[in-house]
C-alpha positions as CSV (number, residue, x, y, z in Angstrom):
1,D,0.0,0.0,0.0
2,Y,0.9,3.7,-0.1
3,F,2.1,3.8,3.5
4,S,4.5,0.8,3.1
5,S,5.9,2.2,-0.2
6,A,6.5,5.6,1.5
7,L,8.2,3.9,4.5
8,R,10.6,2.0,2.2
9,H,11.6,5.2,0.5
10,I,12.3,7.1,3.7
11,S,13.8,4.3,5.8
12,P,17.4,4.9,4.6
13,V,17.3,8.4,6.2
14,L,14.9,7.7,9.1
15,V,17.4,6.3,11.6
16,P,20.1,9.0,10.9
17,G,17.3,11.6,11.1
18,I,16.2,10.3,14.5
19,I,19.8,10.2,15.7
20,G,20.4,13.8,14.5
21,F,17.2,15.0,16.0
22,G,18.2,13.4,19.4
23,S,21.6,15.1,19.2
24,W,19.9,18.4,18.5
25,V,17.5,18.0,21.4
26,R,20.4,17.1,23.7
27,S,22.6,20.0,22.6
28,R,19.7,22.4,23.2
29,S,18.6,20.8,26.5
30,A,15.1,20.7,25.1
31,L,14.2,17.5,26.9
32,P,14.7,17.3,30.6
33,R,16.6,14.3,31.8
34,H,13.7,12.8,33.8
35,R,11.5,12.9,30.7
36,A,14.3,11.3,28.6
37,D,14.4,8.5,31.1
38,V,10.6,8.1,30.8
39,L,11.0,7.9,27.0
40,R,13.8,5.3,27.3
41,R,11.8,3.2,29.8
42,M,8.8,3.2,27.5
43,T,11.0,2.1,24.6
44,F,12.9,-0.7,26.3
45,V,10.5,-1.9,28.9
46,Y,7.2,-1.8,26.9
47,L,7.5,-1.0,23.1
48,L,10.5,-3.1,22.1
49,P,9.5,-6.2,24.2
50,A,6.0,-6.1,22.7
51,F,7.4,-5.8,19.2
52,L,9.7,-8.7,19.7
53,L,7.0,-10.9,21.3
54,R,4.7,-10.6,18.3
55,H,7.4,-11.0,15.6
56,I,9.1,-14.0,17.3
57,W,5.7,-15.6,18.0
58,L,4.5,-15.2,14.4
59,C,7.9,-15.8,12.7
60,Q,8.0,-18.9,10.4
61,L,10.8,-20.9,12.1
62,D,12.0,-23.7,9.9
63,A,13.5,-26.7,11.8
64,Q,16.3,-26.8,9.2
65,L,17.4,-23.4,10.5
66,Y,17.8,-24.4,14.1
67,A,21.5,-25.1,13.4
68,I,21.8,-21.3,13.3
69,A,21.0,-21.1,17.0
70,G,23.6,-23.7,17.8
71,W,26.3,-21.9,15.9
72,S,25.2,-18.7,17.6
73,F,25.7,-20.2,21.0
74,V,29.1,-21.5,20.2
75,L,30.4,-18.3,18.5
76,H,29.0,-16.0,21.2
77,F,30.5,-18.2,24.0
78,A,33.8,-18.1,22.2
79,M,33.6,-14.3,21.8
80,F,32.7,-14.0,25.5
81,A,35.9,-15.9,26.4
82,L,38.0,-13.9,23.9
83,S,36.5,-10.6,25.2
84,I,37.6,-11.6,28.8
85,Q,41.1,-12.5,27.7
86,G,41.5,-9.5,25.4
87,A,40.3,-7.0,28.0
88,T,42.7,-8.5,30.5
89,Y,45.6,-8.1,28.1
90,L,44.6,-4.6,27.0
91,E,43.7,-3.2,30.4
92,P,45.8,-5.1,33.0
93,H,45.6,-2.4,35.6
94,D,42.5,-0.2,35.0
95,R,39.6,-2.3,36.3
96,Q,37.0,0.1,35.1
97,M,38.3,0.2,31.5
98,R,38.6,-3.6,31.6
99,G,34.9,-3.8,32.3
100,W,33.9,-1.3,29.7
101,T,36.1,-3.1,27.1
102,M,34.1,-6.3,27.8
103,L,30.8,-4.4,27.6
104,M,31.7,-2.8,24.3
105,S,33.2,-5.8,22.5
106,Q,30.3,-8.2,22.4
107,G,26.6,-8.3,21.7
108,A,24.5,-6.5,19.1
109,M,21.0,-5.2,19.2
110,N,19.9,-7.1,16.1
111,S,16.2,-6.7,17.0
112,F,16.3,-3.2,15.5
113,L,16.9,-4.9,12.1
114,Y,13.7,-6.9,12.2
115,P,11.5,-4.2,10.6
116,L,14.0,-3.7,7.8
117,L,14.2,-7.5,7.1
118,L,10.4,-7.7,6.9
119,G,10.0,-4.5,4.8
120,N,12.5,-5.6,2.2
121,A,11.4,-8.2,-0.3
122,V,15.0,-9.3,-0.8
123,F,15.1,-10.6,2.8
124,G,11.6,-11.4,4.0
125,E,10.4,-14.0,6.5
126,K,13.2,-16.4,6.1
127,A,15.8,-13.8,6.8
128,L,13.8,-12.7,9.9
129,A,13.7,-16.3,11.1
130,C,17.5,-16.5,10.7
131,A,18.0,-13.3,12.7
132,V,15.6,-14.5,15.4
133,L,17.4,-17.9,15.8
134,W,20.7,-16.1,15.9
135,D,19.4,-13.9,18.7
136,L,17.8,-16.7,20.7
137,G,20.9,-18.9,20.4
138,G,23.4,-16.6,21.9
139,N,23.2,-12.9,21.2
140,M,20.1,-12.4,23.4
141,W,21.8,-14.0,26.4
142,I,24.9,-11.9,25.9
143,C,22.9,-8.6,25.6
144,Q,20.3,-9.3,28.3
145,F,22.3,-11.4,30.8
146,A,26.0,-11.6,30.4
147,L,26.5,-7.8,30.1
148,F,24.6,-7.5,33.4
149,A,27.0,-10.0,35.0
150,I,30.1,-8.2,33.7
151,A,28.7,-4.8,34.8
152,A,28.0,-6.3,38.3
153,Y,31.5,-7.6,38.6
154,Y,33.3,-4.5,37.4
155,K,31.3,-1.8,39.2
156,P,33.3,1.0,40.9
157,T,35.1,0.0,44.1
158,A,36.7,1.9,47.0
159,L,39.9,0.0,46.1
160,G,42.0,0.1,43.0
161,D,41.5,2.4,40.0
162,D,38.6,4.8,40.4
163,R,39.3,7.1,37.4
164,F,35.8,6.8,36.0
165,G,33.9,6.0,39.2
166,R,32.7,9.5,39.8
167,E,31.3,9.9,36.3
168,L,29.7,6.4,36.4
169,V,28.1,7.2,39.7
170,S,26.7,10.4,38.3
171,A,25.4,8.7,35.2
172,G,23.7,6.0,37.3
173,E,21.6,8.4,39.3
174,A,18.8,7.9,36.8
175,E,18.4,4.3,38.0
176,D,18.9,2.7,34.6
177,D,18.0,-0.7,35.8
178,E,17.3,-2.2,32.4
179,E,20.6,-1.4,30.8
180,G,23.7,-3.3,31.9
181,E,26.0,-0.3,31.8
182,A,23.9,1.4,34.6
183,L,24.9,-1.4,37.0
184,L,28.4,-0.1,36.9
185,S,27.2,2.9,39.0
186,K,26.5,0.9,42.1
187,P,29.3,0.9,44.7
188,D,30.9,-2.5,45.3
189,Q,31.4,-3.6,48.9
190,G,32.0,-7.2,48.0
191,K,35.2,-9.2,47.8
192,G,37.5,-9.3,44.8
193,G,38.7,-12.2,42.7
194,G,41.0,-13.2,39.9
195,V,40.3,-11.8,36.5
196,G,40.8,-15.1,34.8
197,V,37.8,-16.6,36.5
198,V,35.5,-13.6,36.0
199,A,33.1,-15.6,33.7
200,L,32.4,-18.1,36.5
201,R,32.7,-15.8,39.5
202,T,30.4,-13.2,38.1
203,L,27.6,-15.7,37.6
204,S,28.1,-17.2,41.1
205,E,29.2,-15.6,44.4
206,S,30.6,-12.4,42.9
207,M,27.3,-11.4,41.4
208,P,24.6,-10.0,43.7
209,R,21.5,-12.1,43.7
210,E,19.2,-9.2,43.1
211,I,21.1,-8.3,40.0
212,L,20.9,-11.8,38.7
213,I,17.2,-11.9,39.3
214,D,16.8,-8.5,37.7
215,A,18.7,-9.6,34.6
216,L,16.6,-12.7,34.2
217,Q,13.4,-10.6,34.5
218,Q,14.3,-8.1,31.8
219,P,11.2,-7.6,29.6
220,V,13.1,-8.1,26.4
221,L,14.5,-11.4,27.5
222,V,11.2,-12.6,28.9
223,C,9.2,-11.7,25.7
224,C,11.8,-13.3,23.4
225,V,11.7,-16.5,25.4
226,V,7.9,-16.5,25.6
227,G,7.5,-15.7,21.9
228,F,9.8,-18.6,20.9
229,L,8.1,-21.1,23.2
230,M,4.7,-20.1,21.8
231,N,6.0,-20.4,18.3
232,F,7.7,-23.7,18.9
233,C,4.6,-25.2,20.6
234,G,2.4,-24.0,17.7
235,V,0.2,-21.8,20.0
236,P,-1.7,-19.3,17.8
237,L,-1.5,-15.7,18.8
238,P,-4.9,-14.6,20.1
239,S,-6.5,-11.8,18.0
240,V,-7.2,-9.9,21.2
241,L,-3.4,-9.6,21.6
242,D,-2.4,-9.5,17.9
243,M,-4.0,-6.1,17.2
244,P,-2.6,-4.2,20.2
245,L,0.9,-5.7,19.6
246,W,0.6,-4.9,15.8
247,I,-0.2,-1.3,16.7
248,I,2.8,-1.1,19.0
């Protein structure tokens, strides 16, 4: 239809336009910080999870494509291990930069590509299915769980390097609970540990239980898992939910 055709023509400039508009608003201080936090919360707590729930639920997942999820798990786990070793080598003394290096070197928000895959006839449903399985296999667990673990382990401490601690504490005052980086703002009163065992220690005694629970309860993670289970079990999406989720 006319709307879809117009959207395809403006999509190449839509994202840069939104980024540019956001930069202009920030430079002009046109949007108060508390309102920006409300907008971000609406996006990542309600709109994006609802979008992912519907598209993963309705996506045509082919059993022949399930190998993608397996490869995704293996490659993301390997990247996770390489990220730990690389950050240890590049930042042997600066604990905060070591944590940021791990956060910035893995994971990708592929879900933002879903509308582009659906809207382009060259890709379509099969490409979306591949992207969904790639996310479910490994990428989603990195973005919505492992990054929280890394952030919890490398949050500012009263000991060691504190070069970025003050800025991180200031940045964390907005209570950004749904983003892994915000967890770096909480002071650490726990015990330390060897860098080489960060992957295991973070997921066990070094990681506060409340952060672990919060990571597992992230709306994006929950909706992705629920959508996949409903899809895998062949449960139809009720029309009473389909319309509101389609509008979102």
